[in-house]
Steps between C-alpha positions, in 0.01 A plus 500: 500500500406308815140474383609359162730249671226384736248467216739282299592286797138459606389354167379809313595559138529826315405384151611816316844499665540127445403532132756775449779287645388184319532692173878486552485134395427626147797739483776406255764251604807686625299799625520614862126440540517141375805437722298626799205274411737204462660580838155490662405173325829319556508590869131411541417848630173683446461821304386814679120497505483123546435322828832487685663744258702797622347846510585704193768718669688190620528339155782743418722295729448197276585713197843556654549124514405470133743773398770338714843622588366777727819653635717811528493580125123547478419864423138506623307380805312223320232474766427865566586681177367292212164364402568155352196539272692771316762240402325160478477509119872570463762227455636400841858567390403855400343559843814372670712732286273799565542467877864383496420157638808285441463160342468215746765293329269198506143407415243534779439190706151402608383230737367182346122480502333231706466174313753595233708212375874536468502243221418581138 
């Protein structure tokens, strides 16, 4: 994992890994995979495999942010015990239900991107 982190931070790309993660942009709206891709885009992060992107094992942490509501009701260790790729094609609400992730009670909030106008 350290080697993968150093490669990404030092300007090396892993094209096959990057391509796999970029494919999430084409997943259906409302799916866990598309929600993860949107989370990366909105927060101006890089996908695993891209320069500056997290190593593959660390991306699971971001998946917890996408699923949201990580608390005492969750029935599975979402970082250690699941492979997000097994669930990316599923509707996000179904994934939350499967792992007993309670609803947030509000829509996710994301930082405004640089240069965005607050006027319509």
